[in-house]
N, CA, C and O of each residue as an XYZ file, in Angstrom:
604
protein
N     -32.449     -6.866    -10.748
C     -31.059     -7.153    -11.049
C     -30.378     -7.749     -9.820
O     -30.610     -7.313     -8.692
N     -29.531     -8.756    -10.058
C     -28.777     -9.355     -8.967
C     -27.291     -9.325     -9.328
O     -26.907     -8.908    -10.420
N     -26.473     -9.775     -8.391
C     -25.030     -9.774     -8.598
C     -24.488    -11.191     -8.712
O     -24.955    -12.105     -8.033
N     -23.504    -11.358     -9.574
C     -22.747    -12.595     -9.656
C     -21.380    -12.353     -9.048
O     -20.951    -11.206     -8.925
N     -20.693    -13.418     -8.668
C     -19.386    -13.286     -8.027
C     -18.390    -14.191     -8.738
O     -18.708    -15.333     -9.068
N     -17.196    -13.685     -8.971
C     -16.153    -14.508     -9.581
C     -14.808    -14.221     -8.922
O     -14.562    -13.121     -8.428
N     -13.948    -15.230     -8.925
C     -12.580    -15.081     -8.432
C     -11.746    -14.398     -9.512
O     -11.936    -14.659    -10.700
N     -10.842    -13.542     -9.113
C      -9.915    -12.929    -10.060
C      -8.701    -13.830    -10.251
O      -8.267    -14.509     -9.320
N      -8.166    -13.831    -11.443
C      -6.925    -14.545    -11.718
C      -5.763    -13.750    -11.109
O      -5.927    -12.573    -10.789
N      -4.606    -14.370    -10.947
C      -3.450    -13.595    -10.483
C      -3.179    -12.387    -11.390
O      -2.878    -11.302    -10.891
N      -3.280    -12.560    -12.701
C      -3.067    -11.437    -13.624
C      -4.106    -10.347    -13.389
O      -3.783     -9.161    -13.460
N      -5.350    -10.732    -13.108
C      -6.398     -9.763    -12.818
C      -6.114     -8.999    -11.535
O      -6.359     -7.795    -11.458
N      -5.599     -9.693    -10.531
C      -5.232     -9.036     -9.260
C      -4.116     -8.030     -9.480
O      -4.181     -6.905     -8.985
N      -3.083     -8.434    -10.228
C      -1.973     -7.511    -10.524
C      -2.485     -6.285    -11.270
O      -2.059     -5.166    -10.985
N      -3.392     -6.482    -12.218
C      -3.934     -5.358    -13.000
C      -4.674     -4.372    -12.099
O      -4.535     -3.159    -12.262
N      -5.455     -4.880    -11.156
C      -6.172     -3.997    -10.225
C      -5.179     -3.187     -9.400
O      -5.352     -1.980     -9.237
N      -4.140     -3.840     -8.878
C      -3.138     -3.132     -8.068
C      -2.374     -2.098     -8.899
O      -2.055     -1.019     -8.399
N      -2.082     -2.412    -10.142
C      -1.358     -1.467    -10.996
C      -2.185     -0.220    -11.304
O      -1.628      0.864    -11.476
N      -3.500     -0.365    -11.373
C      -4.385      0.766    -11.654
C      -4.712      1.582    -10.401
O      -5.024      2.770    -10.495
N      -4.642      0.952     -9.245
C      -5.065      1.597     -7.991
C      -3.994      2.541     -7.464
O      -2.807      2.388     -7.751
N      -4.442      3.515     -6.689
C      -3.533      4.423     -5.977
C      -3.803      4.413     -4.487
O      -2.954      4.824     -3.696
N      -4.977      3.947     -4.101
C      -5.436      4.065     -2.721
C      -5.919      2.706     -2.224
O      -6.588      1.965     -2.944
N      -5.565      2.396     -0.978
C      -6.016      1.146     -0.376
C      -5.976      1.255      1.129
O      -5.827      2.341      1.688
N      -6.111      0.110      1.777
C      -6.054      0.044      3.235
C      -4.955     -0.928      3.625
O      -4.921     -2.069      3.165
N      -4.057     -0.457      4.480
C      -2.921     -1.243      4.934
C      -3.205     -1.759      6.335
O      -3.565     -0.995      7.231
N      -3.040     -3.064      6.514
C      -3.242     -3.673      7.825
C      -1.909     -4.188      8.354
O      -1.133     -4.818      7.635
N      -1.665     -3.901      9.633
C      -0.501     -4.431     10.323
C      -0.976     -4.903     11.699
O      -2.120     -4.666     12.089
N      -0.085     -5.567     12.419
C      -0.511     -6.143     13.698
C       0.655     -6.124     14.685
O       1.807     -6.363     14.323
N       0.318     -5.831     15.948
C       1.323     -5.851     17.014
C       0.675     -6.456     18.253
O      -0.408     -6.038     18.665
N       1.336     -7.431     18.835
C       0.856     -8.087     20.056
C      -0.594     -8.533     19.918
O      -1.380     -8.410     20.857
N      -0.947     -9.056     18.737
C      -2.296     -9.562     18.512
C      -3.335     -8.497     18.225
O      -4.503     -8.827     18.018
N      -2.951     -7.238     18.205
C      -3.890     -6.141     17.947
C      -3.742     -5.659     16.501
O      -2.688     -5.135     16.142
N      -4.774     -5.824     15.663
C      -4.683     -5.316     14.294
C      -4.848     -3.801     14.235
O      -5.449     -3.194     15.122
N      -4.309     -3.205     13.183
C      -4.377     -1.765     12.948
C      -4.491     -1.579     11.441
O      -3.670     -2.107     10.690
N      -5.495     -0.838     10.990
C      -5.738     -0.626      9.567
C      -5.767      0.866      9.293
O      -6.426      1.626     10.002
N      -5.038      1.286      8.244
C      -4.978      2.704      7.881
C      -5.145      2.859      6.367
O      -4.759      1.979      5.598
N      -5.724      3.990      5.951
C      -5.763      4.282      4.515
C      -4.373      4.671      4.046
O      -3.608      5.280      4.794
N      -4.042      4.320      2.804
C      -2.698      4.602      2.315
C      -2.702      4.771      0.798
O      -3.431      4.082      0.084
N      -1.874      5.699      0.321
C      -1.601      5.831     -1.105
C      -0.387      4.981     -1.424
O       0.516      4.844     -0.599
N      -0.362      4.408     -2.627
C       0.755      3.565     -3.046
C       0.826      3.543     -4.568
O      -0.093      3.989     -5.255
N       1.925      3.023     -5.075
C       2.097      2.720     -6.497
C       2.636      1.306     -6.580
O       3.574      0.947     -5.868
N       2.038      0.503     -7.452
C       2.387     -0.911     -7.539
C       3.135     -1.197     -8.835
O       2.721     -0.788     -9.920
N       4.249     -1.913     -8.692
C       5.011     -2.317     -9.868
C       5.838     -3.552     -9.537
O       6.522     -3.604     -8.515
N       5.762     -4.543    -10.418
C       6.602     -5.742    -10.328
C       6.548     -6.412     -8.956
O       7.581     -6.796     -8.408
N       5.354     -6.549     -8.408
C       5.194     -7.284     -7.159
C       5.484     -6.501     -5.894
O       5.542     -7.080     -4.809
N       5.669     -5.185     -6.017
C       5.940     -4.351     -4.847
C       4.992     -3.156     -4.846
O       4.855     -2.462     -5.852
N       4.340     -2.923     -3.708
C       3.537     -1.713     -3.518
C       4.441     -0.707     -2.811
O       4.811     -0.900     -1.653
N       4.793      0.363     -3.514
C       5.690      1.388     -2.981
C       4.877      2.432     -2.234
O       3.830      2.871     -2.711
N       5.361      2.834     -1.053
C       4.631      3.745     -0.180
C       5.576      4.789      0.418
O       6.799      4.648      0.391
N       4.957      5.839      0.958
C       5.673      6.961      1.554
C       4.916      7.376      2.803
O       3.686      7.424      2.792
N       5.633      7.678      3.883
C       4.977      8.017      5.139
C       5.882      8.883      6.009
O       7.084      9.005      5.774
N       5.263      9.472      7.010
C       5.996     10.096      8.099
C       6.076      9.051      9.219
O       5.340      8.065      9.185
N       6.953      9.246     10.207
C       6.997      8.317     11.328
C       5.649      8.275     12.049
O       4.922      9.267     12.088
N       5.334      7.130     12.608
C       4.082      6.984     13.345
C       3.810      5.537     13.690
O       4.671      4.670     13.537
N       2.595      5.288     14.159
C       2.227      3.958     14.648
C       2.397      2.863     13.607
O       2.978      1.820     13.907
N       1.897      3.077     12.376
C       1.975      1.999     11.395
C       3.424      1.601     11.105
O       3.737      0.416     10.996
N       4.303      2.599     10.982
C       5.712      2.304     10.708
C       6.343      1.589     11.894
O       7.067      0.609     11.713
N       6.080      2.064     13.093
C       6.617      1.401     14.294
C       6.167     -0.052     14.357
O       6.969     -0.948     14.619
N       4.877     -0.280     14.116
C       4.341     -1.638     14.190
C       4.917     -2.529     13.094
O       5.238     -3.691     13.344
N       5.054     -1.984     11.865
C       5.594     -2.802     10.775
C       7.062     -3.116     10.985
O       7.538     -4.155     10.529
N       7.790     -2.244     11.665
C       9.186     -2.535     11.980
C       9.283     -3.707     12.953
O      10.244     -4.474     12.904
N       8.300     -3.850     13.833
C       8.289     -4.956     14.794
C       7.736     -6.242     14.204
O       8.199     -7.331     14.543
N       6.753     -6.123     13.326
C       6.137     -7.292     12.694
C       5.973     -6.956     11.214
O       5.075     -6.200     10.843
N       6.841     -7.517     10.369
C       6.866     -7.141      8.958
C       5.777     -7.792      8.102
O       5.717     -7.553      6.895
N       4.926     -8.601      8.707
C       3.824     -9.223      7.958
C       2.663     -8.233      7.874
O       2.110     -7.817      8.892
N       2.305     -7.865      6.642
C       1.275     -6.857      6.414
C       0.305     -7.326      5.336
O       0.523     -8.335      4.666
N      -0.763     -6.565      5.195
C      -1.788     -6.877      4.211
C      -2.295     -5.565      3.611
O      -2.559     -4.605      4.335
N      -2.429     -5.531      2.294
C      -2.955     -4.373      1.585
C      -4.263     -4.779      0.915
O      -4.312     -5.774      0.193
N      -5.321     -4.009      1.154
C      -6.626     -4.277      0.539
C      -6.992     -3.102     -0.352
O      -6.893     -1.943      0.050
N      -7.415     -3.420     -1.565
C      -7.813     -2.412     -2.547
C      -9.182     -2.798     -3.080
O      -9.442     -3.967     -3.365
N     -10.058     -1.805     -3.213
C     -11.347     -2.094     -3.844
C     -11.739     -0.962     -4.764
O     -11.248      0.160     -4.645
N     -12.619     -1.270     -5.670
C     -13.190     -0.254     -6.554
C     -14.618     -0.655     -6.870
O     -14.954     -1.836     -6.945
N     -15.435      0.346     -7.049
C     -16.851      0.132     -7.385
C     -17.073      0.549     -8.828
O     -16.567      1.572     -9.288
N     -17.837     -0.265     -9.522
C     -18.227      0.036    -10.894
C     -19.721     -0.242    -10.989
O     -20.147     -1.397    -10.972
N     -20.518      0.826    -11.089
C     -21.968      0.647    -11.099
C     -22.407     -0.006     -9.804
O     -22.072      0.464     -8.717
N     -23.151     -1.079     -9.920
C     -23.596     -1.815     -8.735
C     -22.608     -2.911     -8.338
O     -22.773     -3.552     -7.300
N     -21.590     -3.122     -9.156
C     -20.604     -4.158     -8.878
C     -19.383     -3.611     -8.163
O     -19.289     -2.411     -7.907
N     -18.460     -4.484     -7.845
C     -17.227     -4.096     -7.168
C     -16.134     -5.112     -7.456
O     -16.397     -6.236     -7.884
N     -14.909     -4.689     -7.210
C     -13.744     -5.558     -7.292
C     -12.915     -5.325     -6.039
O     -12.764     -4.187     -5.595
N     -12.377     -6.395     -5.467
C     -11.552     -6.290     -4.268
C     -10.350     -7.212     -4.401
O     -10.470     -8.357     -4.835
N      -9.185     -6.688     -4.016
C      -7.949     -7.476     -4.045
C      -7.287     -7.390     -2.679
O      -7.217     -6.322     -2.071
N      -6.807     -8.527     -2.213
C      -6.044     -8.620     -0.971
C      -4.625     -9.055     -1.326
O      -4.426    -10.099     -1.947
N      -3.647     -8.255     -0.933
C      -2.233     -8.574     -1.161
C      -1.577     -8.774      0.199
O      -1.472     -7.836      0.989
N      -1.141     -9.984      0.463
C      -0.417    -10.270      1.703
C       1.072    -10.220      1.393
O       1.517    -10.714      0.357
N       1.835     -9.621      2.296
C       3.250     -9.506      2.008
C       4.090     -9.102      3.184
O       3.699     -9.249      4.342
N       5.257     -8.588      2.859
C       6.277     -8.253      3.850
C       6.650     -6.783      3.712
O       6.909     -6.298      2.611
N       6.675     -6.081      4.843
C       7.132     -4.695      4.907
C       8.642     -4.659      4.739
O       9.364     -5.434      5.366
N       9.113     -3.756      3.891
C      10.553     -3.538      3.750
C      10.789     -2.037      3.679
O      10.311     -1.363      2.767
N      11.523     -1.530      4.643
C      11.830     -0.097      4.686
C      13.033      0.195      3.801
O      13.965     -0.604      3.705
N      12.992      1.369      3.148
C      14.103      1.820      2.317
C      14.724      3.042      2.990
O      14.423      4.175      2.615
N      15.598      2.817      3.990
C      16.169      3.934      4.745
C      17.052      4.822      3.874
O      17.519      4.418      2.810
N      17.264      6.035      4.356
C      18.054      7.027      3.644
C      19.543      6.775      3.916
O      20.218      7.565      4.577
N      20.028      5.646      3.383
C      21.437      5.276      3.524
C      21.975      4.901      2.142
O      21.207      4.661      1.210
N      23.278      4.855      2.026
C      23.904      4.510      0.742
C      23.497      3.104      0.294
O      23.280      2.877     -0.896
N      23.392      2.172      1.223
C      23.021      0.789      0.913
C      21.644      0.707      0.240
O      21.444     -0.108     -0.660
N      20.706      1.541      0.669
C      19.334      1.501      0.160
C      19.048      2.606     -0.855
O      17.905      2.765     -1.284
N      20.055      3.359     -1.237
C      19.844      4.521     -2.113
C      19.096      4.181     -3.408
O      18.148      4.881     -3.764
N      19.495      3.139     -4.106
C      18.852      2.831     -5.392
C      17.392      2.415     -5.205
O      16.536      2.787     -6.008
N      17.106      1.651     -4.156
C      15.710      1.237     -3.913
C      14.854      2.424     -3.497
O      13.697      2.535     -3.902
N      15.426      3.311     -2.688
C      14.701      4.515     -2.263
C      14.403      5.419     -3.463
O      13.297      5.948     -3.577
N      15.384      5.598     -4.362
C      15.172      6.398     -5.566
C      14.146      5.744     -6.492
O      13.336      6.433     -7.113
N      14.184      4.421     -6.581
C      13.203      3.691     -7.390
C      11.798      3.903     -6.833
O      10.858      4.125     -7.595
N      11.649      3.837     -5.522
C      10.333      4.076     -4.895
C       9.855      5.488     -5.213
O       8.695      5.684     -5.576
N      10.740      6.469     -5.079
C      10.381      7.853     -5.388
C       9.966      7.978     -6.851
O       8.981      8.648     -7.161
N      10.707      7.338     -7.751
C      10.420      7.403     -9.185
C       9.033      6.827     -9.495
O       8.282      7.402    -10.283
N       8.702      5.712     -8.885
C       7.401      5.063     -9.114
C       6.282      5.925     -8.526
O       5.265      6.152     -9.181
N       6.465      6.403     -7.300
C       5.426      7.196     -6.633
C       5.180      8.532     -7.319
O       4.027      8.941     -7.462
N       6.227      9.218     -7.744
C       6.071     10.570     -8.266
C       5.366     10.620     -9.617
O       5.108     11.712    -10.124
N       5.052      9.493    -10.207
C       4.284      9.477    -11.455
C       2.845      9.940    -11.245
O       2.146     10.272    -12.203
N       2.407      9.961     -9.984
C       1.051     10.395     -9.652
C       1.103     11.779     -9.019
O       1.973     12.044     -8.189
N       0.189     12.663     -9.396
C       0.189     14.001     -8.784
C      -0.115     13.921     -7.284
O      -0.913     13.094     -6.843
N       0.522     14.776     -6.529
C       0.282     14.886     -5.086
C       0.531     13.585     -4.321
O      -0.089     13.365     -3.280
N       1.422     12.720     -4.810
C       1.695     11.438     -4.170
C       2.209     11.600     -2.747
O       1.992     10.724     -1.910
N       2.866     12.677     -2.469
C       3.532     12.913     -1.187
C       2.613     13.567     -0.164
O       2.897     13.536      1.034
N       1.508     14.164     -0.629
C       0.732     15.058      0.222
C       0.220     14.383      1.502
O       0.480     14.868      2.603
N      -0.495     13.286      1.363
C      -1.049     12.623      2.559
C       0.062     12.051      3.426
O      -0.006     12.138      4.652
N       1.082     11.466      2.807
C       2.183     10.879      3.562
C       3.020     11.884      4.316
O       3.748     11.517      5.237
N       2.929     13.156      3.939
C       3.742     14.159      4.622
C       2.966     14.925      5.686
O       3.537     15.742      6.407
N       1.682     14.665      5.782
C       0.878     15.341      6.792
C       1.017     14.653      8.135
O       1.245     13.446      8.214
N       0.879     15.428      9.171
C       0.932     14.892     10.520
C      -0.087     15.641     11.361
O      -0.218     16.858     11.234
N      -0.813     14.930     12.219
C      -1.815     15.614     13.030
C      -1.218     16.508     14.115
O      -1.952     17.235     14.783
N       0.093     16.466     14.299
C       0.737     17.307     15.310
C       2.046     17.834     14.750
O       2.511     17.380     13.704
N       2.627     18.774     15.432
C       3.909     19.336     15.007
C       4.973     18.244     14.997
O       5.052     17.422     15.910
N       5.776     18.255     13.961
C       6.890     17.313     13.862
C       8.172     18.090     14.134
O       8.384     19.143     13.533
N       9.030     17.599     15.023
C      10.265     18.332     15.315
C      11.176     18.387     14.093
O      11.087     17.534     13.210
N      12.036     19.375     14.043
C      13.012     19.511     12.963
C      14.111     18.477     13.200
O      14.685     18.403     14.286
N      14.393     17.685     12.174
C      15.418     16.662     12.272
C      16.629     17.064     11.445
O      16.506     17.831     10.490
N      17.791     16.551     11.807
C      18.994     16.795     11.020
C      18.896     16.073      9.670
O      19.491     16.504      8.682
N      18.148     14.986      9.642
C      17.947     14.255      8.399
C      16.448     14.134      8.147
O      15.636     14.393      9.035
N      16.100     13.746      6.957
C      14.696     13.672      6.557
C      13.938     12.636      7.387
O      14.407     11.508      7.540
N      12.760     13.007      7.929
C      11.957     12.035      8.660
C      11.089     11.193      7.717
O      10.453     10.237      8.160
N      11.055     11.535      6.428
C      10.202     10.829      5.474
C      10.661      9.393      5.296
O      11.856      9.108      5.220
N       9.697      8.506      5.230
C       9.994      7.083      5.161
C       9.427      6.525      3.863
O       8.235      6.653      3.580
N      10.300      5.908      3.084
C       9.876      5.178      1.901
C       9.917      3.702      2.273
O      10.849      3.243      2.934
N       8.899      2.966      1.844
C       8.891      1.536      2.108
C       8.123      0.815      1.023
O       7.402      1.419      0.230
N       8.297     -0.479      1.011
C       7.581     -1.311      0.055
C       6.876     -2.440      0.755
O       7.276     -2.877      1.834
N       5.818     -2.906      0.125
C       5.148     -4.129      0.550
C       5.485     -5.152     -0.522
O       4.984     -5.079     -1.644
N       6.340     -6.107     -0.169
C       6.742     -7.147     -1.101
C       5.647     -8.201     -1.092
O       5.521     -8.970     -0.139
N       4.861     -8.231     -2.155
C       3.667     -9.074     -2.208
C       4.059    -10.540     -2.342
O       4.839    -10.921     -3.215
N       3.495    -11.350     -1.452
C       3.761    -12.797     -1.459
C       2.572    -13.581     -1.988
O       2.744    -14.540     -2.740
N       1.358    -13.176     -1.598
C       0.161    -13.858     -2.098
C      -0.898    -12.822     -2.464
O      -0.998    -11.762     -1.847
N      -1.678    -13.157     -3.477
C      -2.750    -12.290     -3.960
C      -4.037    -13.079     -4.080
O      -4.031    -14.251     -4.455
N      -5.131    -12.430     -3.761
C      -6.440    -13.010     -4.043
C      -7.392    -11.857     -4.348
O      -7.193    -10.730     -3.894
N      -8.403    -12.155     -5.108
C      -9.345    -11.108     -5.444
C     -10.669    -11.667     -5.926
O     -10.747    -12.801     -6.397
N     -11.694    -10.866     -5.802
C     -13.033    -11.207     -6.255
C     -13.666    -10.010     -6.922
O     -13.307     -8.862     -6.661
N     -14.608    -10.300     -7.781
C     -15.369     -9.243     -8.440
C     -16.853     -9.621     -8.411
O     -17.218    -10.762     -8.695
N     -17.681     -8.672     -8.072
C     -19.142     -8.838     -8.142
C     -19.603     -8.048     -9.354
O     -19.178     -6.912     -9.567
N     -20.467     -8.651    -10.138
C     -20.931     -8.002    -11.350
C     -22.449     -8.180    -11.490
O     -23.041     -9.134    -10.986
N     -23.033     -7.235    -12.182
C     -24.491     -7.235    -12.353
C     -24.924     -8.341    -13.314
O     -24.317     -8.557    -14.363
N     -25.977     -9.023    -12.927
C     -26.619    -10.036    -13.780
C     -28.012     -9.519    -14.088
O     -28.820     -9.307    -13.183
N     -28.288     -9.318    -15.362
C     -29.623     -8.821    -15.744
C     -30.637     -9.928    -15.815
O     -31.803     -9.679    -16.121
């Protein structure tokens, strides 16, 4: 058995992102790339995410150009989608309230959506306001491929 390869249509790429919950987020600062695993929910061209403060958020605030990669394996085949886009933070302010609530609404449809985003490898100080960060990846370009078994 061997594998064949095909390009995904834009609709196929959107479908993969809508079904996925987990991917890898890439950001870059001063020419240095940084890739992290991330949970997200995708709807209407935006990948909604939740995080605690840290390196990825700091870097995306400085350089809003990001990339989300999602893959899935089916038997011996696989599908991969690359979404290039722009980081947009939804701060806990009145101006961003509706977008922040929308992100929460989309994310909370999945069980334990907050769990990984709320973990920290070290103690987090107590803040007067929530340190939790909601953000979106506004997708600008999509590409994808699928490998499938050929008998």
